SEVEX-402029 format. One record per residue (C-alpha): residue number from 1; z, y, x. Coordinates in steps of 0.05 Angstrom, whole numbers, plus 5000, padded with zeros to 4 digits. Example, Ala and Ser with C-alpha at 12.3 -4.5 7.8 and 13.67 -1.06 7.14 Angstrom:
BEGIN
<rec i="1" Z="5156" Y="4910" X="5246"/>
<rec i="2" Z="5143" Y="4979" X="5273"/>
***
This chain:
BEGIN
<rec i="1" Z="8819" Y="4425" X="4317"/>
<rec i="2" Z="8828" Y="4500" X="4304"/>
<rec i="3" Z="8802" Y="4492" X="4233"/>
<rec i="4" Z="8844" Y="4429" X="4220"/>
<rec i="5" Z="8913" Y="4453" X="4240"/>
<rec i="6" Z="8918" Y="4509" X="4187"/>
<rec i="7" Z="8900" Y="4459" X="4133"/>
<rec i="8" Z="8955" Y="4411" X="4154"/>
<rec i="9" Z="9005" Y="4468" X="4160"/>
<rec i="10" Z="8989" Y="4490" X="4089"/>
<rec i="11" Z="9005" Y="4420" X="4065"/>
<rec i="12" Z="9069" Y="4415" X="4104"/>
<rec i="13" Z="9095" Y="4484" X="4082"/>
<rec i="14" Z="9076" Y="4474" X="4010"/>
<rec i="15" Z="9037" Y="4540" X="4008"/>
<rec i="16" Z="8982" Y="4505" X="3970"/>
<rec i="17" Z="8993" Y="4445" X="3925"/>
<rec i="18" Z="8968" Y="4379" X="3951"/>
<rec i="19" Z="8923" Y="4371" X="3890"/>
<rec i="20" Z="8892" Y="4439" X="3902"/>
<rec i="21" Z="8882" Y="4423" X="3976"/>
<rec i="22" Z="8845" Y="4359" X="3956"/>
<rec i="23" Z="8801" Y="4402" X="3911"/>
<rec i="24" Z="8785" Y="4448" X="3970"/>
<rec i="25" Z="8770" Y="4390" X="4016"/>
<rec i="26" Z="8726" Y="4357" X="3963"/>
<rec i="27" Z="8688" Y="4422" X="3956"/>
<rec i="28" Z="8681" Y="4424" X="4032"/>
<rec i="29" Z="8653" Y="4353" X="4034"/>
<rec i="30" Z="8606" Y="4364" X="3975"/>
<rec i="31" Z="8579" Y="4431" X="3999"/>
<rec i="32" Z="8568" Y="4400" X="4068"/>
<rec i="33" Z="8524" Y="4347" X="4034"/>
<rec i="34" Z="8487" Y="4402" X="3998"/>
<rec i="35" Z="8474" Y="4442" X="4061"/>
<rec i="36" Z="8451" Y="4385" X="4106"/>
<rec i="37" Z="8430" Y="4325" X="4063"/>
<rec i="38" Z="8412" Y="4349" X="3994"/>
<rec i="39" Z="8365" Y="4299" X="3962"/>
<rec i="40" Z="8384" Y="4243" X="4010"/>
<rec i="41" Z="8431" Y="4186" X="3994"/>
<rec i="42" Z="8485" Y="4203" X="4044"/>
<rec i="43" Z="8506" Y="4256" X="4095"/>
<rec i="44" Z="8512" Y="4246" X="4169"/>
<rec i="45" Z="8562" Y="4302" X="4181"/>
<rec i="46" Z="8563" Y="4302" X="4257"/>
<rec i="47" Z="8488" Y="4306" X="4267"/>
<rec i="48" Z="8482" Y="4347" X="4202"/>
<rec i="49" Z="8426" Y="4303" X="4175"/>
<rec i="50" Z="8414" Y="4259" X="4114"/>
<rec i="51" Z="8401" Y="4185" X="4109"/>
<rec i="52" Z="8372" Y="4141" X="4055"/>
<rec i="53" Z="8391" Y="4070" X="4039"/>
<rec i="54" Z="8319" Y="4050" X="4023"/>
<rec i="55" Z="8249" Y="4076" X="4032"/>
<rec i="56" Z="8262" Y="4128" X="3977"/>
<rec i="57" Z="8325" Y="4164" X="3958"/>
<rec i="58" Z="8365" Y="4143" X="3897"/>
<rec i="59" Z="8411" Y="4204" X="3901"/>
<rec i="60" Z="8470" Y="4158" X="3914"/>
<rec i="61" Z="8519" Y="4212" X="3936"/>
<rec i="62" Z="8504" Y="4260" X="3877"/>
<rec i="63" Z="8511" Y="4204" X="3826"/>
<rec i="64" Z="8573" Y="4175" X="3859"/>
<rec i="65" Z="8605" Y="4244" X="3863"/>
<rec i="66" Z="8594" Y="4265" X="3791"/>
<rec i="67" Z="8657" Y="4237" X="3760"/>
<rec i="68" Z="8699" Y="4265" X="3817"/>
<rec i="69" Z="8669" Y="4335" X="3813"/>
<rec i="70" Z="8680" Y="4337" X="3738"/>
<rec i="71" Z="8750" Y="4308" X="3741"/>
<rec i="72" Z="8772" Y="4358" X="3794"/>
<rec i="73" Z="8745" Y="4416" X="3754"/>
<rec i="74" Z="8693" Y="4436" X="3806"/>
<rec i="75" Z="8648" Y="4462" X="3752"/>
<rec i="76" Z="8594" Y="4496" X="3794"/>
<rec i="77" Z="8588" Y="4438" X="3841"/>
<rec i="78" Z="8587" Y="4388" X="3784"/>
<rec i="79" Z="8534" Y="4428" X="3748"/>
<rec i="80" Z="8489" Y="4430" X="3809"/>
<rec i="81" Z="8498" Y="4355" X="3821"/>
<rec i="82" Z="8484" Y="4337" X="3749"/>
<rec i="83" Z="8421" Y="4380" X="3745"/>
<rec i="84" Z="8396" Y="4347" X="3809"/>
<rec i="85" Z="8408" Y="4278" X="3780"/>
<rec i="86" Z="8377" Y="4293" X="3712"/>
<rec i="87" Z="8316" Y="4329" X="3740"/>
<rec i="88" Z="8301" Y="4287" X="3802"/>
<rec i="89" Z="8328" Y="4216" X="3795"/>
<rec i="90" Z="8279" Y="4162" X="3778"/>
<rec i="91" Z="8286" Y="4086" X="3783"/>
<rec i="92" Z="8212" Y="4074" X="3777"/>
<rec i="93" Z="8207" Y="4056" X="3850"/>
<rec i="94" Z="8177" Y="3996" X="3886"/>
<rec i="95" Z="8240" Y="3984" X="3927"/>
<rec i="96" Z="8286" Y="3924" X="3933"/>
<rec i="97" Z="8360" Y="3943" X="3921"/>
<rec i="98" Z="8426" Y="3908" X="3926"/>
<rec i="99" Z="8447" Y="3893" X="3855"/>
<rec i="100" Z="8522" Y="3898" X="3867"/>
<rec i="101" Z="8522" Y="3965" X="3905"/>
<rec i="102" Z="8473" Y="3998" X="3857"/>
<rec i="103" Z="8513" Y="3974" X="3797"/>
<rec i="104" Z="8581" Y="3999" X="3820"/>
<rec i="105" Z="8556" Y="4066" X="3849"/>
<rec i="106" Z="8497" Y="4086" X="3805"/>
<rec i="107" Z="8506" Y="4049" X="3739"/>
<rec i="108" Z="8581" Y="4061" X="3740"/>
<rec i="109" Z="8572" Y="4133" X="3762"/>
<rec i="110" Z="8521" Y="4149" X="3708"/>
<rec i="111" Z="8562" Y="4117" X="3652"/>
<rec i="112" Z="8626" Y="4151" X="3672"/>
<rec i="113" Z="8593" Y="4219" X="3677"/>
<rec i="114" Z="8560" Y="4208" X="3609"/>
<rec i="115" Z="8628" Y="4194" X="3578"/>
<rec i="116" Z="8656" Y="4257" X="3611"/>
<rec i="117" Z="8599" Y="4304" X="3591"/>
<rec i="118" Z="8562" Y="4273" X="3532"/>
<rec i="119" Z="8496" Y="4286" X="3568"/>
<rec i="120" Z="8450" Y="4232" X="3540"/>
<rec i="121" Z="8402" Y="4242" X="3598"/>
<rec i="122" Z="8453" Y="4205" X="3640"/>
<rec i="123" Z="8458" Y="4149" X="3589"/>
<rec i="124" Z="8382" Y="4142" X="3588"/>
<rec i="125" Z="8381" Y="4136" X="3663"/>
<rec i="126" Z="8436" Y="4084" X="3660"/>
<rec i="127" Z="8397" Y="4043" X="3607"/>
<rec i="128" Z="8334" Y="4046" X="3649"/>
<rec i="129" Z="8372" Y="4023" X="3711"/>
<rec i="130" Z="8408" Y="3968" X="3673"/>
<rec i="131" Z="8342" Y="3940" X="3647"/>
<rec i="132" Z="8313" Y="3940" X="3717"/>
<rec i="133" Z="8373" Y="3902" X="3744"/>
<rec i="134" Z="8372" Y="3848" X="3691"/>
<rec i="135" Z="8322" Y="3802" X="3728"/>
<rec i="136" Z="8376" Y="3791" X="3781"/>
<rec i="137" Z="8412" Y="3746" X="3731"/>
<rec i="138" Z="8353" Y="3698" X="3722"/>
<rec i="139" Z="8378" Y="3644" X="3769"/>
<rec i="140" Z="8388" Y="3571" X="3748"/>
<rec i="141" Z="8463" Y="3582" X="3743"/>
<rec i="142" Z="8462" Y="3652" X="3712"/>
<rec i="143" Z="8498" Y="3679" X="3774"/>
<rec i="144" Z="8457" Y="3738" X="3800"/>
<rec i="145" Z="8413" Y="3741" X="3861"/>
<rec i="146" Z="8435" Y="3791" X="3912"/>
<rec i="147" Z="8371" Y="3834" X="3912"/>
<rec i="148" Z="8323" Y="3857" X="3859"/>
<rec i="149" Z="8260" Y="3901" X="3861"/>
<rec i="150" Z="8268" Y="3960" X="3813"/>
<rec i="151" Z="8194" Y="3961" X="3795"/>
<rec i="152" Z="8171" Y="3889" X="3798"/>
<rec i="153" Z="8236" Y="3853" X="3781"/>
<rec i="154" Z="8225" Y="3806" X="3840"/>
<rec i="155" Z="8291" Y="3776" X="3864"/>
<rec i="156" Z="8317" Y="3750" X="3930"/>
<rec i="157" Z="8382" Y="3727" X="3961"/>
<rec i="158" Z="8408" Y="3663" X="3932"/>
<rec i="159" Z="8467" Y="3661" X="3979"/>
<rec i="160" Z="8517" Y="3709" X="3950"/>
<rec i="161" Z="8592" Y="3717" X="3943"/>
<rec i="162" Z="8645" Y="3724" X="3889"/>
<rec i="163" Z="8651" Y="3800" X="3895"/>
<rec i="164" Z="8576" Y="3811" X="3886"/>
<rec i="165" Z="8572" Y="3760" X="3829"/>
<rec i="166" Z="8636" Y="3779" X="3793"/>
<rec i="167" Z="8638" Y="3855" X="3799"/>
<rec i="168" Z="8588" Y="3874" X="3746"/>
<rec i="169" Z="8621" Y="3865" X="3678"/>
<rec i="170" Z="8657" Y="3933" X="3674"/>
<rec i="171" Z="8591" Y="3970" X="3683"/>
<rec i="172" Z="8545" Y="3923" X="3644"/>
<rec i="173" Z="8596" Y="3916" X="3589"/>
<rec i="174" Z="8604" Y="3991" X="3583"/>
<rec i="175" Z="8528" Y="3998" X="3581"/>
<rec i="176" Z="8526" Y="3947" X="3524"/>
<rec i="177" Z="8577" Y="3988" X="3485"/>
<rec i="178" Z="8538" Y="4053" X="3492"/>
<rec i="179" Z="8468" Y="4023" X="3484"/>
<rec i="180" Z="8489" Y="3975" X="3429"/>
<rec i="181" Z="8452" Y="3921" X="3467"/>
<rec i="182" Z="8497" Y="3860" X="3478"/>
<rec i="183" Z="8452" Y="3829" X="3531"/>
<rec i="184" Z="8482" Y="3869" X="3588"/>
<rec i="185" Z="8553" Y="3845" X="3573"/>
<rec i="186" Z="8530" Y="3774" X="3560"/>
<rec i="187" Z="8493" Y="3767" X="3626"/>
<rec i="188" Z="8551" Y="3796" X="3667"/>
<rec i="189" Z="8603" Y="3753" X="3632"/>
<rec i="190" Z="8562" Y="3690" X="3641"/>
<rec i="191" Z="8559" Y="3704" X="3715"/>
<rec i="192" Z="8634" Y="3714" X="3718"/>
<rec i="193" Z="8648" Y="3650" X="3679"/>
<rec i="194" Z="8599" Y="3608" X="3719"/>
<rec i="195" Z="8632" Y="3630" X="3783"/>
<rec i="196" Z="8702" Y="3616" X="3756"/>
<rec i="197" Z="8680" Y="3546" X="3734"/>
<rec i="198" Z="8664" Y="3530" X="3806"/>
<rec i="199" Z="8734" Y="3546" X="3833"/>
<rec i="200" Z="8768" Y="3490" X="3871"/>
<rec i="201" Z="8819" Y="3441" X="3843"/>
<rec i="202" Z="8875" Y="3487" X="3867"/>
<rec i="203" Z="8843" Y="3548" X="3834"/>
<rec i="204" Z="8812" Y="3585" X="3893"/>
<rec i="205" Z="8742" Y="3610" X="3905"/>
<rec i="206" Z="8706" Y="3611" X="3972"/>
<rec i="207" Z="8670" Y="3667" X="4009"/>
<rec i="208" Z="8598" Y="3647" X="3997"/>
<rec i="209" Z="8560" Y="3608" X="3944"/>
<rec i="210" Z="8488" Y="3590" X="3929"/>
<rec i="211" Z="8470" Y="3618" X="3860"/>
<rec i="212" Z="8413" Y="3570" X="3851"/>
<rec i="213" Z="8450" Y="3505" X="3865"/>
<rec i="214" Z="8521" Y="3529" X="3850"/>
<rec i="215" Z="8545" Y="3498" X="3915"/>
<rec i="216" Z="8595" Y="3532" X="3961"/>
<rec i="217" Z="8567" Y="3552" X="4028"/>
<rec i="218" Z="8631" Y="3581" X="4058"/>
<rec i="219" Z="8697" Y="3553" X="4033"/>
<rec i="220" Z="8742" Y="3605" X="4065"/>
<rec i="221" Z="8786" Y="3638" X="4012"/>
<rec i="222" Z="8821" Y="3705" X="4017"/>
<rec i="223" Z="8827" Y="3772" X="3979"/>
<rec i="224" Z="8785" Y="3815" X="4026"/>
<rec i="225" Z="8712" Y="3836" X="4027"/>
<rec i="226" Z="8663" Y="3788" X="3993"/>
<rec i="227" Z="8718" Y="3764" X="3945"/>
<rec i="228" Z="8764" Y="3823" X="3931"/>
<rec i="229" Z="8735" Y="3856" X="3869"/>
<rec i="230" Z="8721" Y="3789" X="3835"/>
<rec i="231" Z="8796" Y="3785" X="3823"/>
<rec i="232" Z="8798" Y="3858" X="3804"/>
<rec i="233" Z="8745" Y="3850" X="3750"/>
<rec i="234" Z="8776" Y="3788" X="3719"/>
<rec i="235" Z="8836" Y="3832" X="3701"/>
<rec i="236" Z="8797" Y="3895" X="3685"/>
<rec i="237" Z="8750" Y="3856" X="3638"/>
<rec i="238" Z="8812" Y="3833" X="3600"/>
<rec i="239" Z="8840" Y="3904" X="3597"/>
<rec i="240" Z="8776" Y="3942" X="3582"/>
<rec i="241" Z="8745" Y="3895" X="3531"/>
<rec i="242" Z="8808" Y="3859" X="3506"/>
<rec i="243" Z="8773" Y="3795" X="3528"/>
<rec i="244" Z="8816" Y="3733" X="3521"/>
<rec i="245" Z="8771" Y="3691" X="3566"/>
<rec i="246" Z="8779" Y="3741" X="3623"/>
<rec i="247" Z="8854" Y="3745" X="3610"/>
<rec i="248" Z="8860" Y="3670" X="3619"/>
<rec i="249" Z="8816" Y="3669" X="3680"/>
<rec i="250" Z="8857" Y="3725" X="3712"/>
<rec i="251" Z="8924" Y="3691" X="3696"/>
<rec i="252" Z="8903" Y="3626" X="3727"/>
<rec i="253" Z="8869" Y="3658" X="3786"/>
<rec i="254" Z="8926" Y="3705" X="3805"/>
<rec i="255" Z="8974" Y="3646" X="3802"/>
<rec i="256" Z="8930" Y="3607" X="3851"/>
<rec i="257" Z="8921" Y="3667" X="3895"/>
<rec i="258" Z="8996" Y="3679" X="3899"/>
<rec i="259" Z="9011" Y="3606" X="3911"/>
<rec i="260" Z="8960" Y="3593" X="3966"/>
<rec i="261" Z="8940" Y="3660" X="3997"/>
<rec i="262" Z="9005" Y="3699" X="3997"/>
<rec i="263" Z="9039" Y="3694" X="4064"/>
<rec i="264" Z="9107" Y="3729" X="4062"/>
<rec i="265" Z="9092" Y="3802" X="4048"/>
<rec i="266" Z="9018" Y="3793" X="4066"/>
<rec i="267" Z="8957" Y="3755" X="4040"/>
<rec i="268" Z="8919" Y="3714" X="4089"/>
<rec i="269" Z="8860" Y="3665" X="4091"/>
<rec i="270" Z="8861" Y="3592" X="4070"/>
<rec i="271" Z="8814" Y="3534" X="4057"/>
<rec i="272" Z="8794" Y="3538" X="3983"/>
<rec i="273" Z="8803" Y="3462" X="3974"/>
<rec i="274" Z="8867" Y="3447" X="4012"/>
<rec i="275" Z="8901" Y="3515" X="4014"/>
<rec i="276" Z="8913" Y="3505" X="4089"/>
<rec i="277" Z="8921" Y="3572" X="4126"/>
<rec i="278" Z="8859" Y="3588" X="4167"/>
<rec i="279" Z="8874" Y="3659" X="4190"/>
<rec i="280" Z="8926" Y="3714" X="4185"/>
<rec i="281" Z="8879" Y="3772" X="4173"/>
<rec i="282" Z="8889" Y="3831" X="4126"/>
<rec i="283" Z="8851" Y="3896" X="4124"/>
<rec i="284" Z="8830" Y="3960" X="4090"/>
<rec i="285" Z="8791" Y="3924" X="4035"/>
<rec i="286" Z="8850" Y="3878" X="4020"/>
<rec i="287" Z="8892" Y="3939" X="4005"/>
<rec i="288" Z="8863" Y="3943" X="3935"/>
<rec i="289" Z="8908" Y="3886" X="3914"/>
<rec i="290" Z="8975" Y="3923" X="3905"/>
<rec i="291" Z="8941" Y="3967" X="3853"/>
<rec i="292" Z="8911" Y="3907" X="3816"/>
<rec i="293" Z="8977" Y="3869" X="3818"/>
<rec i="294" Z="9012" Y="3931" X="3790"/>
<rec i="295" Z="8960" Y="3936" X="3735"/>
<rec i="296" Z="8973" Y="3863" X="3719"/>
<rec i="297" Z="9048" Y="3876" X="3713"/>
<rec i="298" Z="9074" Y="3847" X="3778"/>
<rec i="299" Z="9105" Y="3911" X="3805"/>
<rec i="300" Z="9153" Y="3876" X="3853"/>
<rec i="301" Z="9099" Y="3838" X="3891"/>
<rec i="302" Z="9054" Y="3899" X="3889"/>
<rec i="303" Z="9107" Y="3943" X="3920"/>
<rec i="304" Z="9120" Y="3894" X="3976"/>
<rec i="305" Z="9046" Y="3887" X="3993"/>
<rec i="306" Z="9037" Y="3963" X="3992"/>
<rec i="307" Z="9092" Y="3969" X="4045"/>
<rec i="308" Z="9054" Y="3919" X="4087"/>
<rec i="309" Z="8990" Y="3959" X="4079"/>
<rec i="310" Z="9027" Y="4022" X="4099"/>
<rec i="311" Z="9051" Y="3988" X="4163"/>
<rec i="312" Z="8977" Y="3973" X="4177"/>
<rec i="313" Z="8961" Y="4047" X="4168"/>
<rec i="314" Z="9017" Y="4072" X="4212"/>
<rec i="315" Z="9002" Y="4024" X="4268"/>
<rec i="316" Z="8952" Y="4072" X="4298"/>
<rec i="317" Z="8959" Y="4133" X="4253"/>
<rec i="318" Z="8903" Y="4111" X="4207"/>
<rec i="319" Z="8884" Y="4042" X="4182"/>
<rec i="320" Z="8836" Y="3996" X="4219"/>
<rec i="321" Z="8786" Y="3953" X="4181"/>
<rec i="322" Z="8824" Y="3888" X="4196"/>
<rec i="323" Z="8888" Y="3868" X="4232"/>
<rec i="324" Z="8920" Y="3801" X="4250"/>
<rec i="325" Z="8986" Y="3812" X="4215"/>
<rec i="326" Z="9020" Y="3754" X="4251"/>
<rec i="327" Z="9013" Y="3795" X="4316"/>
<rec i="328" Z="9003" Y="3864" X="4286"/>
<rec i="329" Z="8940" Y="3870" X="4329"/>
<rec i="330" Z="8874" Y="3903" X="4310"/>
<rec i="331" Z="8817" Y="3855" X="4298"/>
<rec i="332" Z="8764" Y="3905" X="4274"/>
<rec i="333" Z="8780" Y="3976" X="4296"/>
<rec i="334" Z="8735" Y="4019" X="4253"/>
<rec i="335" Z="8757" Y="4063" X="4194"/>
<rec i="336" Z="8700" Y="4076" X="4146"/>
<rec i="337" Z="8739" Y="4125" X="4101"/>
<rec i="338" Z="8763" Y="4069" X="4056"/>
<rec i="339" Z="8801" Y="4088" X="3992"/>
<rec i="340" Z="8837" Y="4024" X="3973"/>
<rec i="341" Z="8906" Y="4038" X="4001"/>
<rec i="342" Z="8905" Y="4106" X="3967"/>
<rec i="343" Z="8883" Y="4075" X="3901"/>
<rec i="344" Z="8941" Y="4027" X="3904"/>
<rec i="345" Z="8990" Y="4084" X="3918"/>
<rec i="346" Z="8963" Y="4121" X="3857"/>
<rec i="347" Z="8968" Y="4060" X="3810"/>
<rec i="348" Z="9038" Y="4043" X="3835"/>
<rec i="349" Z="9061" Y="4115" X="3825"/>
<rec i="350" Z="9033" Y="4115" X="3755"/>
<rec i="351" Z="9072" Y="4053" X="3735"/>
<rec i="352" Z="9137" Y="4067" X="3774"/>
<rec i="353" Z="9142" Y="4142" X="3780"/>
<rec i="354" Z="9171" Y="4131" X="3849"/>
<rec i="355" Z="9158" Y="4195" X="3892"/>
<rec i="356" Z="9152" Y="4153" X="3955"/>
<rec i="357" Z="9080" Y="4139" X="3935"/>
<rec i="358" Z="9065" Y="4213" X="3933"/>
<rec i="359" Z="9096" Y="4220" X="4003"/>
<rec i="360" Z="9053" Y="4161" X="4024"/>
<rec i="361" Z="8992" Y="4197" X="3997"/>
<rec i="362" Z="9008" Y="4260" X="4036"/>
<rec i="363" Z="9011" Y="4218" X="4099"/>
<rec i="364" Z="8943" Y="4189" X="4084"/>
<rec i="365" Z="8913" Y="4257" X="4068"/>
<rec i="366" Z="8941" Y="4291" X="4131"/>
<rec i="367" Z="8915" Y="4235" X="4175"/>
<rec i="368" Z="8846" Y="4239" X="4142"/>
<rec i="369" Z="8844" Y="4314" X="4157"/>
<rec i="370" Z="8870" Y="4305" X="4227"/>
<rec i="371" Z="8823" Y="4249" X="4248"/>
<rec i="372" Z="8762" Y="4249" X="4202"/>
<rec i="373" Z="8748" Y="4321" X="4182"/>
<rec i="374" Z="8690" Y="4356" X="4214"/>
<rec i="375" Z="8660" Y="4425" X="4206"/>
<rec i="376" Z="8608" Y="4393" X="4160"/>
<rec i="377" Z="8645" Y="4342" X="4118"/>
<rec i="378" Z="8685" Y="4280" X="4135"/>
<rec i="379" Z="8663" Y="4222" X="4179"/>
<rec i="380" Z="8680" Y="4150" X="4193"/>
<rec i="381" Z="8717" Y="4129" X="4255"/>
<rec i="382" Z="8688" Y="4078" X="4303"/>
<rec i="383" Z="8756" Y="4061" X="4332"/>
<rec i="384" Z="8824" Y="4079" X="4303"/>
<rec i="385" Z="8857" Y="4068" X="4371"/>
<rec i="386" Z="8816" Y="4121" X="4406"/>
<rec i="387" Z="8798" Y="4161" X="4343"/>
<rec i="388" Z="8725" Y="4161" X="4365"/>
<rec i="389" Z="8683" Y="4190" X="4308"/>
<rec i="390" Z="8621" Y="4159" X="4279"/>
<rec i="391" Z="8569" Y="4197" X="4239"/>
<rec i="392" Z="8570" Y="4180" X="4165"/>
<rec i="393" Z="8603" Y="4204" X="4101"/>
<rec i="394" Z="8595" Y="4145" X="4053"/>
<rec i="395" Z="8585" Y="4164" X="3981"/>
<rec i="396" Z="8650" Y="4128" X="3962"/>
<rec i="397" Z="8690" Y="4179" X="4001"/>
<rec i="398" Z="8675" Y="4229" X="3946"/>
<rec i="399" Z="8674" Y="4178" X="3890"/>
<rec i="400" Z="8739" Y="4143" X="3908"/>
<rec i="401" Z="8780" Y="4169" X="3967"/>
<rec i="402" Z="8784" Y="4242" X="3944"/>
<rec i="403" Z="8790" Y="4224" X="3870"/>
<rec i="404" Z="8850" Y="4178" X="3881"/>
<rec i="405" Z="8884" Y="4229" X="3926"/>
<rec i="406" Z="8875" Y="4283" X="3873"/>
<rec i="407" Z="8902" Y="4239" X="3817"/>
<rec i="408" Z="8962" Y="4218" X="3860"/>
<rec i="409" Z="8981" Y="4291" X="3871"/>
<rec i="410" Z="8965" Y="4316" X="3801"/>
<rec i="411" Z="9013" Y="4324" X="3743"/>
<rec i="412" Z="9020" Y="4265" X="3695"/>
<rec i="413" Z="8966" Y="4268" X="3641"/>
<rec i="414" Z="8911" Y="4294" X="3686"/>
<rec i="415" Z="8877" Y="4228" X="3670"/>
<rec i="416" Z="8911" Y="4177" X="3626"/>
<rec i="417" Z="8908" Y="4109" X="3661"/>
<rec i="418" Z="8928" Y="4077" X="3595"/>
<rec i="419" Z="8862" Y="4101" X="3564"/>
<rec i="420" Z="8812" Y="4086" X="3619"/>
<rec i="421" Z="8794" Y="4032" X="3668"/>
<rec i="422" Z="8767" Y="4049" X="3737"/>
<rec i="423" Z="8708" Y="4009" X="3761"/>
<rec i="424" Z="8713" Y="3987" X="3833"/>
<rec i="425" Z="8679" Y="4052" X="3855"/>
<rec i="426" Z="8733" Y="4093" X="3819"/>
<rec i="427" Z="8689" Y="4114" X="3761"/>
<rec i="428" Z="8734" Y="4117" X="3699"/>
<rec i="429" Z="8706" Y="4088" X="3634"/>
<rec i="430" Z="8741" Y="4092" X="3567"/>
<rec i="431" Z="8777" Y="4032" X="3540"/>
***
């Protein structure tokens, strides 16, 4: 606590700008990874050890951090991270990976860093990875399997979900643009269209679908995990590629979502066929939606939903994973350093200029420092009610959480949101 109080006091007194303090804390987190987990996928900051996702490291934290380190002007740290990636990263590994996670973190991270630096080594790595992920799309429907082996191309996991099927087109489409190979965009768009075609008569998608048969396995509809970024990418495909099909799919989908899932100033769960309410749950992952609604032009609805998300955060001084908003009670108490509520504050501030979103961001940042900072990085919370710490700094903390805080506090023009689209891992790619 002795090291945390001075940091919060600096923020409160204005002795150091909020943006500069985010830079300092990002350096603290990155250098902690370098000291205790260099070469591993992620840092365990409490035990000061590293962990890998699979049998061999894919340098997930270094790749995921590249765009943040460059954007924040942390030149030495960015240089070290980029050299590590270029010199050590190889995808020629006999390991089965999750197509969705590797796409948004590694493919997205490599492409964004390539656009920022012009280092073609990063593009070559992205092309190699993209080619190794392509077998995932070889299902009878064209919707991808959940897992693919990077060396053999063997696939597994026919039961998937809209988020994992529909959150690929930003990365694969950007890879098509830079590699001049249309197959990446075509595969990802077919997956998106095939999923959309299987929406219900009232326009909703469910939580789980079989990519071989095209049949729904779970018909619960909502805007949280397993569905969330499907909606995000319908809109971002339209914006990034000026794609009229995606624009139509977004327009029809957001109308259905607002009609059947919106519940006052919240979004709940419903049966995808009838629209009947099945649960009043909302959580940290759902908090992406105000930003997407704002990007889509619905600033009024976005602002109302952001206020709801803020009340979820202030309930216990930091947001839980899920609450029941009808009772304002915690359903899942963990806080895994999620960025979505901060992302939405940034996007709303960009479109409205309202300083309340900066004040909101300062609240988020101070609470992160107070409850999640450790001597060796930042860590997840097991329980927001007790503030019990876990032992993991997910790569998205550097990729997303710190990047969106920095952008929220930075002067206009630091990054032009009218010229880039963020993938769901906060990697900006050029329109």
